[in-house]
PDB file with SEQRES, HELIX, SHEET and CRYST1 records, atoms N, CA, C and O in Angstrom:
SEQRES   1 A   82  MET LEU THR CYS PRO ASN CYS GLN GLY LYS GLY LYS ILE          
SEQRES   2 A   82  THR GLY PRO LYS TRP VAL PRO VAL THR ILE GLN ARG GLU          
SEQRES   3 A   82  LYS THR CYS PRO SER CYS ARG GLY THR GLY LYS PHE ASP          
SEQRES   4 A   82  PRO LYS PHE SER GLY TRP VAL GLY CYS SER ARG CYS LYS          
SEQRES   5 A   82  ASN TRP GLY THR ILE GLU PRO LEU ILE GLU SER PRO MET          
SEQRES   6 A   82  CYS PRO LYS CYS LYS GLY LYS GLY MET VAL PRO SER CYS          
SEQRES   7 A   82  ARG LYS ASP GLU                                              
HELIX    1 AA1 VAL A   21  ILE A   23  5                                   3    
HELIX    2 AA2 PRO A   40  PHE A   42  5                                   3    
SHEET    1 AA1 2 LEU A   2  THR A   3  0                                        
SHEET    2 AA1 2 LYS A  37  PHE A  38 -1                                        
SHEET    1 AA2 2 LYS A  12  GLY A  15  0                                        
SHEET    2 AA2 2 ARG A  25  THR A  28 -1                                        
SHEET    1 AA3 2 TRP A  45  GLY A  47  0                                        
SHEET    2 AA3 2 MET A  74  PRO A  76 -1                                        
CRYST1    1.000    1.000    1.000  90.00  90.00  90.00 P 1           1          
ATOM      1  N   MET A   1     -50.933  46.784   9.183  1.00  0.00           N  
ATOM      2  CA  MET A   1     -50.522  47.372   7.918  1.00  0.00           C  
ATOM      3  C   MET A   1     -50.020  46.275   6.986  1.00  0.00           C  
ATOM      4  O   MET A   1     -49.423  45.290   7.420  1.00  0.00           O  
ATOM      5  N   LEU A   2     -50.274  46.471   5.711  1.00  0.00           N  
ATOM      6  CA  LEU A   2     -49.844  45.537   4.676  1.00  0.00           C  
ATOM      7  C   LEU A   2     -48.707  46.146   3.871  1.00  0.00           C  
ATOM      8  O   LEU A   2     -48.509  47.360   3.894  1.00  0.00           O  
ATOM      9  N   THR A   3     -47.964  45.315   3.162  1.00  0.00           N  
ATOM     10  CA  THR A   3     -46.940  45.824   2.255  1.00  0.00           C  
ATOM     11  C   THR A   3     -47.644  46.514   1.098  1.00  0.00           C  
ATOM     12  O   THR A   3     -48.588  45.967   0.527  1.00  0.00           O  
ATOM     13  N   CYS A   4     -47.197  47.693   0.755  1.00  0.00           N  
ATOM     14  CA  CYS A   4     -47.824  48.458  -0.320  1.00  0.00           C  
ATOM     15  C   CYS A   4     -47.704  47.695  -1.642  1.00  0.00           C  
ATOM     16  O   CYS A   4     -46.600  47.340  -2.055  1.00  0.00           O  
ATOM     17  N   PRO A   5     -48.844  47.441  -2.309  1.00  0.00           N  
ATOM     18  CA  PRO A   5     -48.794  46.715  -3.576  1.00  0.00           C  
ATOM     19  C   PRO A   5     -48.279  47.562  -4.747  1.00  0.00           C  
ATOM     20  O   PRO A   5     -47.910  47.019  -5.788  1.00  0.00           O  
ATOM     21  N   ASN A   6     -48.255  48.868  -4.583  1.00  0.00           N  
ATOM     22  CA  ASN A   6     -47.791  49.739  -5.663  1.00  0.00           C  
ATOM     23  C   ASN A   6     -46.266  49.752  -5.745  1.00  0.00           C  
ATOM     24  O   ASN A   6     -45.706  49.700  -6.841  1.00  0.00           O  
ATOM     25  N   CYS A   7     -45.595  49.821  -4.606  1.00  0.00           N  
ATOM     26  CA  CYS A   7     -44.116  49.900  -4.598  1.00  0.00           C  
ATOM     27  C   CYS A   7     -43.465  48.645  -4.034  1.00  0.00           C  
ATOM     28  O   CYS A   7     -42.240  48.579  -3.932  1.00  0.00           O  
ATOM     29  N   GLN A   8     -44.272  47.641  -3.663  1.00  0.00           N  
ATOM     30  CA  GLN A   8     -43.785  46.402  -3.064  1.00  0.00           C  
ATOM     31  C   GLN A   8     -42.957  46.666  -1.803  1.00  0.00           C  
ATOM     32  O   GLN A   8     -41.980  45.968  -1.534  1.00  0.00           O  
ATOM     33  N   GLY A   9     -43.360  47.679  -1.035  1.00  0.00           N  
ATOM     34  CA  GLY A   9     -42.721  47.975   0.246  1.00  0.00           C  
ATOM     35  C   GLY A   9     -41.470  48.821   0.166  1.00  0.00           C  
ATOM     36  O   GLY A   9     -40.848  49.087   1.194  1.00  0.00           O  
ATOM     37  N   LYS A  10     -41.079  49.255  -1.025  1.00  0.00           N  
ATOM     38  CA  LYS A  10     -39.860  50.048  -1.184  1.00  0.00           C  
ATOM     39  C   LYS A  10     -40.053  51.522  -0.835  1.00  0.00           C  
ATOM     40  O   LYS A  10     -39.093  52.212  -0.492  1.00  0.00           O  
ATOM     41  N   GLY A  11     -41.292  52.003  -0.921  1.00  0.00           N  
ATOM     42  CA  GLY A  11     -41.552  53.409  -0.629  1.00  0.00           C  
ATOM     43  C   GLY A  11     -41.329  54.332  -1.810  1.00  0.00           C  
ATOM     44  O   GLY A  11     -41.641  55.520  -1.739  1.00  0.00           O  
ATOM     45  N   LYS A  12     -40.792  53.795  -2.895  1.00  0.00           N  
ATOM     46  CA  LYS A  12     -40.541  54.583  -4.110  1.00  0.00           C  
ATOM     47  C   LYS A  12     -40.988  53.785  -5.326  1.00  0.00           C  
ATOM     48  O   LYS A  12     -40.951  52.554  -5.321  1.00  0.00           O  
ATOM     49  N   ILE A  13     -41.407  54.492  -6.361  1.00  0.00           N  
ATOM     50  CA  ILE A  13     -41.758  53.849  -7.623  1.00  0.00           C  
ATOM     51  C   ILE A  13     -40.935  54.481  -8.740  1.00  0.00           C  
ATOM     52  O   ILE A  13     -40.473  55.616  -8.620  1.00  0.00           O  
ATOM     53  N   THR A  14     -40.760  53.745  -9.808  1.00  0.00           N  
ATOM     54  CA  THR A  14     -40.011  54.220 -10.961  1.00  0.00           C  
ATOM     55  C   THR A  14     -40.967  54.394 -12.127  1.00  0.00           C  
ATOM     56  O   THR A  14     -41.826  53.547 -12.370  1.00  0.00           O  
ATOM     57  N   GLY A  15     -40.816  55.472 -12.831  1.00  0.00           N  
ATOM     58  CA  GLY A  15     -41.705  55.733 -13.953  1.00  0.00           C  
ATOM     59  C   GLY A  15     -41.526  57.150 -14.442  1.00  0.00           C  
ATOM     60  O   GLY A  15     -40.460  57.730 -14.237  1.00  0.00           O  
ATOM     61  N   PRO A  16     -42.492  57.713 -15.061  1.00  0.00           N  
ATOM     62  CA  PRO A  16     -43.780  57.101 -15.397  1.00  0.00           C  
ATOM     63  C   PRO A  16     -43.623  56.051 -16.491  1.00  0.00           C  
ATOM     64  O   PRO A  16     -42.678  56.092 -17.279  1.00  0.00           O  
ATOM     65  N   LYS A  17     -44.553  55.122 -16.526  1.00  0.00           N  
ATOM     66  CA  LYS A  17     -44.465  53.979 -17.426  1.00  0.00           C  
ATOM     67  C   LYS A  17     -44.617  54.357 -18.891  1.00  0.00           C  
ATOM     68  O   LYS A  17     -44.285  53.559 -19.767  1.00  0.00           O  
ATOM     69  N   TRP A  18     -45.114  55.561 -19.176  1.00  0.00           N  
ATOM     70  CA  TRP A  18     -45.328  55.948 -20.577  1.00  0.00           C  
ATOM     71  C   TRP A  18     -44.116  56.608 -21.222  1.00  0.00           C  
ATOM     72  O   TRP A  18     -44.178  56.992 -22.390  1.00  0.00           O  
ATOM     73  N   VAL A  19     -43.020  56.748 -20.491  1.00  0.00           N  
ATOM     74  CA  VAL A  19     -41.795  57.311 -21.080  1.00  0.00           C  
ATOM     75  C   VAL A  19     -40.752  56.203 -21.207  1.00  0.00           C  
ATOM     76  O   VAL A  19     -40.831  55.214 -20.480  1.00  0.00           O  
ATOM     77  N   PRO A  20     -39.780  56.336 -22.105  1.00  0.00           N  
ATOM     78  CA  PRO A  20     -38.752  55.304 -22.249  1.00  0.00           C  
ATOM     79  C   PRO A  20     -38.031  55.036 -20.927  1.00  0.00           C  
ATOM     80  O   PRO A  20     -37.826  55.944 -20.122  1.00  0.00           O  
ATOM     81  N   VAL A  21     -37.656  53.793 -20.724  1.00  0.00           N  
ATOM     82  CA  VAL A  21     -36.980  53.370 -19.488  1.00  0.00           C  
ATOM     83  C   VAL A  21     -35.740  54.216 -19.214  1.00  0.00           C  
ATOM     84  O   VAL A  21     -35.422  54.486 -18.056  1.00  0.00           O  
ATOM     85  N   THR A  22     -35.052  54.628 -20.240  1.00  0.00           N  
ATOM     86  CA  THR A  22     -33.815  55.389 -20.059  1.00  0.00           C  
ATOM     87  C   THR A  22     -34.024  56.759 -19.414  1.00  0.00           C  
ATOM     88  O   THR A  22     -33.086  57.333 -18.860  1.00  0.00           O  
ATOM     89  N   ILE A  23     -35.251  57.286 -19.483  1.00  0.00           N  
ATOM     90  CA  ILE A  23     -35.499  58.599 -18.859  1.00  0.00           C  
ATOM     91  C   ILE A  23     -36.526  58.529 -17.729  1.00  0.00           C  
ATOM     92  O   ILE A  23     -36.972  59.565 -17.235  1.00  0.00           O  
ATOM     93  N   GLN A  24     -36.907  57.306 -17.311  1.00  0.00           N  
ATOM     94  CA  GLN A  24     -37.800  57.190 -16.165  1.00  0.00           C  
ATOM     95  C   GLN A  24     -37.051  57.643 -14.921  1.00  0.00           C  
ATOM     96  O   GLN A  24     -35.824  57.563 -14.859  1.00  0.00           O  
ATOM     97  N   ARG A  25     -37.795  58.117 -13.938  1.00  0.00           N  
ATOM     98  CA  ARG A  25     -37.171  58.573 -12.707  1.00  0.00           C  
ATOM     99  C   ARG A  25     -37.861  57.934 -11.510  1.00  0.00           C  
ATOM    100  O   ARG A  25     -38.917  57.316 -11.652  1.00  0.00           O  
ATOM    101  N   GLU A  26     -37.282  58.078 -10.366  1.00  0.00           N  
ATOM    102  CA  GLU A  26     -37.830  57.511  -9.146  1.00  0.00           C  
ATOM    103  C   GLU A  26     -38.529  58.612  -8.360  1.00  0.00           C  
ATOM    104  O   GLU A  26     -38.075  59.756  -8.342  1.00  0.00           O  
ATOM    105  N   LYS A  27     -39.637  58.259  -7.710  1.00  0.00           N  
ATOM    106  CA  LYS A  27     -40.308  59.227  -6.841  1.00  0.00           C  
ATOM    107  C   LYS A  27     -40.956  58.496  -5.686  1.00  0.00           C  
ATOM    108  O   LYS A  27     -41.111  57.275  -5.723  1.00  0.00           O  
ATOM    109  N   THR A  28     -41.334  59.236  -4.663  1.00  0.00           N  
ATOM    110  CA  THR A  28     -42.021  58.674  -3.514  1.00  0.00           C  
ATOM    111  C   THR A  28     -43.329  58.054  -3.979  1.00  0.00           C  
ATOM    112  O   THR A  28     -44.059  58.657  -4.766  1.00  0.00           O  
ATOM    113  N   CYS A  29     -43.621  56.880  -3.507  1.00  0.00           N  
ATOM    114  CA  CYS A  29     -44.840  56.175  -3.888  1.00  0.00           C  
ATOM    115  C   CYS A  29     -46.060  56.980  -3.440  1.00  0.00           C  
ATOM    116  O   CYS A  29     -46.174  57.313  -2.260  1.00  0.00           O  
ATOM    117  N   PRO A  30     -46.986  57.302  -4.373  1.00  0.00           N  
ATOM    118  CA  PRO A  30     -48.158  58.075  -3.985  1.00  0.00           C  
ATOM    119  C   PRO A  30     -49.176  57.255  -3.193  1.00  0.00           C  
ATOM    120  O   PRO A  30     -50.026  57.824  -2.509  1.00  0.00           O  
ATOM    121  N   SER A  31     -49.100  55.930  -3.280  1.00  0.00           N  
ATOM    122  CA  SER A  31     -50.066  55.082  -2.580  1.00  0.00           C  
ATOM    123  C   SER A  31     -49.790  54.986  -1.086  1.00  0.00           C  
ATOM    124  O   SER A  31     -50.718  55.034  -0.279  1.00  0.00           O  
ATOM    125  N   CYS A  32     -48.512  54.848  -0.709  1.00  0.00           N  
ATOM    126  CA  CYS A  32     -48.170  54.711   0.708  1.00  0.00           C  
ATOM    127  C   CYS A  32     -47.439  55.932   1.249  1.00  0.00           C  
ATOM    128  O   CYS A  32     -47.101  55.985   2.431  1.00  0.00           O  
ATOM    129  N   ARG A  33     -47.196  56.912   0.387  1.00  0.00           N  
ATOM    130  CA  ARG A  33     -46.477  58.137   0.745  1.00  0.00           C  
ATOM    131  C   ARG A  33     -45.073  57.851   1.285  1.00  0.00           C  
ATOM    132  O   ARG A  33     -44.584  58.530   2.188  1.00  0.00           O  
ATOM    133  N   GLY A  34     -44.446  56.835   0.710  1.00  0.00           N  
ATOM    134  CA  GLY A  34     -43.061  56.540   1.058  1.00  0.00           C  
ATOM    135  C   GLY A  34     -42.852  55.627   2.246  1.00  0.00           C  
ATOM    136  O   GLY A  34     -41.709  55.332   2.596  1.00  0.00           O  
ATOM    137  N   THR A  35     -43.912  55.174   2.870  1.00  0.00           N  
ATOM    138  CA  THR A  35     -43.760  54.318   4.052  1.00  0.00           C  
ATOM    139  C   THR A  35     -43.529  52.853   3.701  1.00  0.00           C  
ATOM    140  O   THR A  35     -42.958  52.108   4.497  1.00  0.00           O  
ATOM    141  N   GLY A  36     -43.969  52.435   2.513  1.00  0.00           N  
ATOM    142  CA  GLY A  36     -43.869  51.027   2.132  1.00  0.00           C  
ATOM    143  C   GLY A  36     -44.986  50.181   2.702  1.00  0.00           C  
ATOM    144  O   GLY A  36     -45.074  48.985   2.424  1.00  0.00           O  
ATOM    145  N   LYS A  37     -45.838  50.801   3.497  1.00  0.00           N  
ATOM    146  CA  LYS A  37     -46.965  50.094   4.135  1.00  0.00           C  
ATOM    147  C   LYS A  37     -48.281  50.639   3.610  1.00  0.00           C  
ATOM    148  O   LYS A  37     -48.390  51.809   3.242  1.00  0.00           O  
ATOM    149  N   PHE A  38     -49.272  49.770   3.583  1.00  0.00           N  
ATOM    150  CA  PHE A  38     -50.580  50.137   3.054  1.00  0.00           C  
ATOM    151  C   PHE A  38     -51.643  49.784   4.080  1.00  0.00           C  
ATOM    152  O   PHE A  38     -51.637  48.678   4.620  1.00  0.00           O  
ATOM    153  N   ASP A  39     -52.538  50.691   4.352  1.00  0.00           N  
ATOM    154  CA  ASP A  39     -53.597  50.487   5.335  1.00  0.00           C  
ATOM    155  C   ASP A  39     -54.498  49.329   4.888  1.00  0.00           C  
ATOM    156  O   ASP A  39     -54.958  49.323   3.746  1.00  0.00           O  
ATOM    157  N   PRO A  40     -54.760  48.351   5.762  1.00  0.00           N  
ATOM    158  CA  PRO A  40     -55.598  47.206   5.387  1.00  0.00           C  
ATOM    159  C   PRO A  40     -56.992  47.596   4.882  1.00  0.00           C  
ATOM    160  O   PRO A  40     -57.595  46.854   4.106  1.00  0.00           O  
ATOM    161  N   LYS A  41     -57.501  48.734   5.307  1.00  0.00           N  
ATOM    162  CA  LYS A  41     -58.832  49.126   4.827  1.00  0.00           C  
ATOM    163  C   LYS A  41     -58.810  49.432   3.334  1.00  0.00           C  
ATOM    164  O   LYS A  41     -59.865  49.517   2.705  1.00  0.00           O  
ATOM    165  N   PHE A  42     -57.613  49.600   2.759  1.00  0.00           N  
ATOM    166  CA  PHE A  42     -57.487  49.827   1.321  1.00  0.00           C  
ATOM    167  C   PHE A  42     -56.991  48.576   0.589  1.00  0.00           C  
ATOM    168  O   PHE A  42     -56.573  48.669  -0.566  1.00  0.00           O  
ATOM    169  N   SER A  43     -57.031  47.412   1.239  1.00  0.00           N  
ATOM    170  CA  SER A  43     -56.483  46.198   0.637  1.00  0.00           C  
ATOM    171  C   SER A  43     -57.238  45.770  -0.622  1.00  0.00           C  
ATOM    172  O   SER A  43     -56.725  44.970  -1.404  1.00  0.00           O  
ATOM    173  N   GLY A  44     -58.431  46.285  -0.824  1.00  0.00           N  
ATOM    174  CA  GLY A  44     -59.203  45.970  -2.014  1.00  0.00           C  
ATOM    175  C   GLY A  44     -58.913  46.926  -3.158  1.00  0.00           C  
ATOM    176  O   GLY A  44     -59.707  47.029  -4.093  1.00  0.00           O  
ATOM    177  N   TRP A  45     -57.793  47.621  -3.098  1.00  0.00           N  
ATOM    178  CA  TRP A  45     -57.441  48.582  -4.142  1.00  0.00           C  
ATOM    179  C   TRP A  45     -56.509  47.949  -5.162  1.00  0.00           C  
ATOM    180  O   TRP A  45     -55.780  47.006  -4.855  1.00  0.00           O  
ATOM    181  N   VAL A  46     -56.543  48.479  -6.377  1.00  0.00           N  
ATOM    182  CA  VAL A  46     -55.670  48.010  -7.460  1.00  0.00           C  
ATOM    183  C   VAL A  46     -55.002  49.213  -8.116  1.00  0.00           C  
ATOM    184  O   VAL A  46     -55.415  50.355  -7.914  1.00  0.00           O  
ATOM    185  N   GLY A  47     -53.976  48.943  -8.894  1.00  0.00           N  
ATOM    186  CA  GLY A  47     -53.272  50.015  -9.593  1.00  0.00           C  
ATOM    187  C   GLY A  47     -54.188  50.774 -10.541  1.00  0.00           C  
ATOM    188  O   GLY A  47     -55.057  50.183 -11.183  1.00  0.00           O  
ATOM    189  N   CYS A  48     -53.994  52.067 -10.627  1.00  0.00           N  
ATOM    190  CA  CYS A  48     -54.802  52.924 -11.496  1.00  0.00           C  
ATOM    191  C   CYS A  48     -54.386  52.720 -12.959  1.00  0.00           C  
ATOM    192  O   CYS A  48     -53.219  52.888 -13.313  1.00  0.00           O  
ATOM    193  N   SER A  49     -55.345  52.361 -13.787  1.00  0.00           N  
ATOM    194  CA  SER A  49     -55.038  52.124 -15.203  1.00  0.00           C  
ATOM    195  C   SER A  49     -54.817  53.423 -15.973  1.00  0.00           C  
ATOM    196  O   SER A  49     -54.177  53.415 -17.024  1.00  0.00           O  
ATOM    197  N   ARG A  50     -55.330  54.523 -15.470  1.00  0.00           N  
ATOM    198  CA  ARG A  50     -55.200  55.817 -16.167  1.00  0.00           C  
ATOM    199  C   ARG A  50     -53.769  56.344 -16.103  1.00  0.00           C  
ATOM    200  O   ARG A  50     -53.233  56.814 -17.107  1.00  0.00           O  
ATOM    201  N   CYS A  51     -53.150  56.266 -14.924  1.00  0.00           N  
ATOM    202  CA  CYS A  51     -51.805  56.824 -14.745  1.00  0.00           C  
ATOM    203  C   CYS A  51     -50.733  55.756 -14.560  1.00  0.00           C  
ATOM    204  O   CYS A  51     -49.568  56.084 -14.336  1.00  0.00           O  
ATOM    205  N   LYS A  52     -51.112  54.480 -14.651  1.00  0.00           N  
ATOM    206  CA  LYS A  52     -50.174  53.357 -14.470  1.00  0.00           C  
ATOM    207  C   LYS A  52     -49.501  53.394 -13.097  1.00  0.00           C  
ATOM    208  O   LYS A  52     -48.298  53.162 -12.982  1.00  0.00           O  
ATOM    209  N   ASN A  53     -50.285  53.687 -12.060  1.00  0.00           N  
ATOM    210  CA  ASN A  53     -49.853  53.727 -10.648  1.00  0.00           C  
ATOM    211  C   ASN A  53     -48.954  54.917 -10.318  1.00  0.00           C  
ATOM    212  O   ASN A  53     -48.397  54.977  -9.222  1.00  0.00           O  
ATOM    213  N   TRP A  54     -48.805  55.843 -11.225  1.00  0.00           N  
ATOM    214  CA  TRP A  54     -47.869  56.945 -11.042  1.00  0.00           C  
ATOM    215  C   TRP A  54     -48.492  58.124 -10.292  1.00  0.00           C  
ATOM    216  O   TRP A  54     -47.770  58.870  -9.631  1.00  0.00           O  
ATOM    217  N   GLY A  55     -49.799  58.311 -10.375  1.00  0.00           N  
ATOM    218  CA  GLY A  55     -50.473  59.406  -9.680  1.00  0.00           C  
ATOM    219  C   GLY A  55     -50.598  60.684 -10.489  1.00  0.00           C  
ATOM    220  O   GLY A  55     -51.361  61.583 -10.133  1.00  0.00           O  
ATOM    221  N   THR A  56     -49.842  60.761 -11.585  1.00  0.00           N  
ATOM    222  CA  THR A  56     -49.938  61.917 -12.478  1.00  0.00           C  
ATOM    223  C   THR A  56     -50.119  61.394 -13.903  1.00  0.00           C  
ATOM    224  O   THR A  56     -49.794  60.244 -14.200  1.00  0.00           O  
ATOM    225  N   ILE A  57     -50.628  62.230 -14.755  1.00  0.00           N  
ATOM    226  CA  ILE A  57     -50.868  61.816 -16.131  1.00  0.00           C  
ATOM    227  C   ILE A  57     -49.961  62.570 -17.086  1.00  0.00           C  
ATOM    228  O   ILE A  57     -49.429  63.630 -16.755  1.00  0.00           O  
ATOM    229  N   GLU A  58     -49.794  62.005 -18.282  1.00  0.00           N  
ATOM    230  CA  GLU A  58     -48.962  62.693 -19.271  1.00  0.00           C  
ATOM    231  C   GLU A  58     -49.757  63.776 -19.949  1.00  0.00           C  
ATOM    232  O   GLU A  58     -50.984  63.677 -19.980  1.00  0.00           O  
ATOM    233  N   PRO A  59     -49.160  64.777 -20.478  1.00  0.00           N  
ATOM    234  CA  PRO A  59     -47.735  65.053 -20.380  1.00  0.00           C  
ATOM    235  C   PRO A  59     -47.380  65.581 -19.000  1.00  0.00           C  
ATOM    236  O   PRO A  59     -48.232  66.121 -18.294  1.00  0.00           O  
ATOM    237  N   LEU A  60     -46.147  65.427 -18.628  1.00  0.00           N  
ATOM    238  CA  LEU A  60     -45.699  65.844 -17.295  1.00  0.00           C  
ATOM    239  C   LEU A  60     -45.473  67.347 -17.241  1.00  0.00           C  
ATOM    240  O   LEU A  60     -44.335  67.816 -17.276  1.00  0.00           O  
ATOM    241  N   ILE A  61     -46.537  68.075 -17.159  1.00  0.00           N  
ATOM    242  CA  ILE A  61     -46.471  69.536 -17.068  1.00  0.00           C  
ATOM    243  C   ILE A  61     -46.915  69.907 -15.659  1.00  0.00           C  
ATOM    244  O   ILE A  61     -48.100  69.854 -15.328  1.00  0.00           O  
ATOM    245  N   GLU A  62     -45.949  70.279 -14.849  1.00  0.00           N  
ATOM    246  CA  GLU A  62     -46.218  70.655 -13.459  1.00  0.00           C  
ATOM    247  C   GLU A  62     -47.025  69.598 -12.716  1.00  0.00           C  
ATOM    248  O   GLU A  62     -47.930  69.927 -11.950  1.00  0.00           O  
ATOM    249  N   SER A  63     -46.697  68.326 -12.944  1.00  0.00           N  
ATOM    250  CA  SER A  63     -47.317  67.190 -12.253  1.00  0.00           C  
ATOM    251  C   SER A  63     -48.838  67.255 -12.203  1.00  0.00           C  
ATOM    252  O   SER A  63     -49.407  67.383 -11.119  1.00  0.00           O  
ATOM    253  N   PRO A  64     -49.508  67.172 -13.346  1.00  0.00           N  
ATOM    254  CA  PRO A  64     -50.970  67.179 -13.315  1.00  0.00           C  
ATOM    255  C   PRO A  64     -51.501  65.930 -12.614  1.00  0.00           C  
ATOM    256  O   PRO A  64     -51.166  64.811 -13.001  1.00  0.00           O  
ATOM    257  N   MET A  65     -52.318  66.116 -11.598  1.00  0.00           N  
ATOM    258  CA  MET A  65     -52.844  65.003 -10.825  1.00  0.00           C  
ATOM    259  C   MET A  65     -53.790  64.157 -11.670  1.00  0.00           C  
ATOM    260  O   MET A  65     -54.608  64.688 -12.421  1.00  0.00           O  
ATOM    261  N   CYS A  66     -53.672  62.849 -11.545  1.00  0.00           N  
ATOM    262  CA  CYS A  66     -54.548  61.930 -12.264  1.00  0.00           C  
ATOM    263  C   CYS A  66     -55.980  62.114 -11.751  1.00  0.00           C  
ATOM    264  O   CYS A  66     -56.215  62.020 -10.546  1.00  0.00           O  
ATOM    265  N   PRO A  67     -56.935  62.373 -12.644  1.00  0.00           N  
ATOM    266  CA  PRO A  67     -58.308  62.584 -12.204  1.00  0.00           C  
ATOM    267  C   PRO A  67     -58.999  61.305 -11.726  1.00  0.00           C  
ATOM    268  O   PRO A  67     -59.964  61.370 -10.965  1.00  0.00           O  
ATOM    269  N   LYS A  68     -58.512  60.151 -12.165  1.00  0.00           N  
ATOM    270  CA  LYS A  68     -59.148  58.888 -11.789  1.00  0.00           C  
ATOM    271  C   LYS A  68     -58.805  58.483 -10.357  1.00  0.00           C  
ATOM    272  O   LYS A  68     -59.691  58.103  -9.592  1.00  0.00           O  
ATOM    273  N   CYS A  69     -57.532  58.561  -9.993  1.00  0.00           N  
ATOM    274  CA  CYS A  69     -57.116  58.115  -8.656  1.00  0.00           C  
ATOM    275  C   CYS A  69     -56.840  59.269  -7.702  1.00  0.00           C  
ATOM    276  O   CYS A  69     -56.513  59.050  -6.536  1.00  0.00           O  
ATOM    277  N   LYS A  70     -56.970  60.486  -8.191  1.00  0.00           N  
ATOM    278  CA  LYS A  70     -56.723  61.688  -7.380  1.00  0.00           C  
ATOM    279  C   LYS A  70     -55.303  61.715  -6.816  1.00  0.00           C  
ATOM    280  O   LYS A  70     -55.084  62.156  -5.688  1.00  0.00           O  
ATOM    281  N   GLY A  71     -54.336  61.236  -7.616  1.00  0.00           N  
ATOM    282  CA  GLY A  71     -52.938  61.289  -7.220  1.00  0.00           C  
ATOM    283  C   GLY A  71     -52.450  60.154  -6.350  1.00  0.00           C  
ATOM    284  O   GLY A  71     -51.277  60.142  -5.977  1.00  0.00           O  
ATOM    285  N   LYS A  72     -53.305  59.189  -6.008  1.00  0.00           N  
ATOM    286  CA  LYS A  72     -52.917  58.090  -5.125  1.00  0.00           C  
ATOM    287  C   LYS A  72     -52.205  56.951  -5.857  1.00  0.00           C  
ATOM    288  O   LYS A  72     -51.458  56.193  -5.238  1.00  0.00           O  
ATOM    289  N   GLY A  73     -52.429  56.821  -7.169  1.00  0.00           N  
ATOM    290  CA  GLY A  73     -51.813  55.737  -7.920  1.00  0.00           C  
ATOM    291  C   GLY A  73     -52.602  54.445  -7.862  1.00  0.00           C  
ATOM    292  O   GLY A  73     -52.269  53.487  -8.560  1.00  0.00           O  
ATOM    293  N   MET A  74     -53.644  54.400  -7.040  1.00  0.00           N  
ATOM    294  CA  MET A  74     -54.466  53.199  -6.908  1.00  0.00           C  
ATOM    295  C   MET A  74     -55.937  53.596  -6.791  1.00  0.00           C  
ATOM    296  O   MET A  74     -56.263  54.703  -6.363  1.00  0.00           O  
ATOM    297  N   VAL A  75     -56.811  52.679  -7.176  1.00  0.00           N  
ATOM    298  CA  VAL A  75     -58.257  52.894  -7.106  1.00  0.00           C  
ATOM    299  C   VAL A  75     -58.901  51.651  -6.471  1.00  0.00           C  
ATOM    300  O   VAL A  75     -58.316  50.568  -6.499  1.00  0.00           O  
ATOM    301  N   PRO A  76     -60.103  51.804  -5.899  1.00  0.00           N  
ATOM    302  CA  PRO A  76     -60.779  50.619  -5.344  1.00  0.00           C  
ATOM    303  C   PRO A  76     -61.003  49.579  -6.444  1.00  0.00           C  
ATOM    304  O   PRO A  76     -61.346  49.933  -7.572  1.00  0.00           O  
ATOM    305  N   SER A  77     -60.814  48.318  -6.124  1.00  0.00           N  
ATOM    306  CA  SER A  77     -60.922  47.263  -7.127  1.00  0.00           C  
ATOM    307  C   SER A  77     -62.322  47.147  -7.715  1.00  0.00           C  
ATOM    308  O   SER A  77     -62.485  46.610  -8.810  1.00  0.00           O  
ATOM    309  N   CYS A  78     -63.330  47.639  -7.011  1.00  0.00           N  
ATOM    310  CA  CYS A  78     -64.695  47.558  -7.519  1.00  0.00           C  
ATOM    311  C   CYS A  78     -65.040  48.706  -8.451  1.00  0.00           C  
ATOM    312  O   CYS A  78     -66.111  48.697  -9.057  1.00  0.00           O  
ATOM    313  N   ARG A  79     -64.162  49.695  -8.582  1.00  0.00           N  
ATOM    314  CA  ARG A  79     -64.433  50.850  -9.419  1.00  0.00           C  
ATOM    315  C   ARG A  79     -64.299  50.506 -10.908  1.00  0.00           C  
ATOM    316  O   ARG A  79     -63.325  49.878 -11.323  1.00  0.00           O  
ATOM    317  N   LYS A  80     -65.262  50.915 -11.681  1.00  0.00           N  
ATOM    318  CA  LYS A  80     -65.227  50.668 -13.130  1.00  0.00           C  
ATOM    319  C   LYS A  80     -64.311  51.661 -13.799  1.00  0.00           C  
ATOM    320  O   LYS A  80     -64.203  52.806 -13.359  1.00  0.00           O  
ATOM    321  N   ASP A  81     -63.640  51.230 -14.875  1.00  0.00           N  
ATOM    322  CA  ASP A  81     -62.808  52.141 -15.647  1.00  0.00           C  
ATOM    323  C   ASP A  81     -63.665  53.238 -16.241  1.00  0.00           C  
ATOM    324  O   ASP A  81     -64.789  53.002 -16.683  1.00  0.00           O  
ATOM    325  N   GLU A  82     -63.119  54.438 -16.245  1.00  0.00           N  
ATOM    326  CA  GLU A  82     -63.865  55.577 -16.794  1.00  0.00           C  
ATOM    327  C   GLU A  82     -63.516  55.790 -18.229  1.00  0.00           C  
ATOM    328  O   GLU A  82     -64.044  56.703 -18.863  1.00  0.00           O  
TER     329      GLU A  82                                                      
END                                                                             
C-alpha cells in the first residue's frame, strides 16, 4: 500500500476547494476511504479536476457525486479531461 496522494496519509481532506477557506470543512478522504493508504494498482491516478479531489461537485445539495471520478476524488492519469 502507498500513502494516499489525495489526503497525504491523513485519511481526511479539507474543502471543498470552491468555497471560502473560512467555511471549508473536513471529511473522510474519498480516495482512500479514511485509511490514509492507497492501493498500488491505482498509483497512476491523479486528483480529479472536476471536483478538486473532493468527490462531490458544487453546489453542495445533498452531496451530488462527481460524474468524472464517481465520488473517488481521483481519476486515472491517462484519462482525458471531459
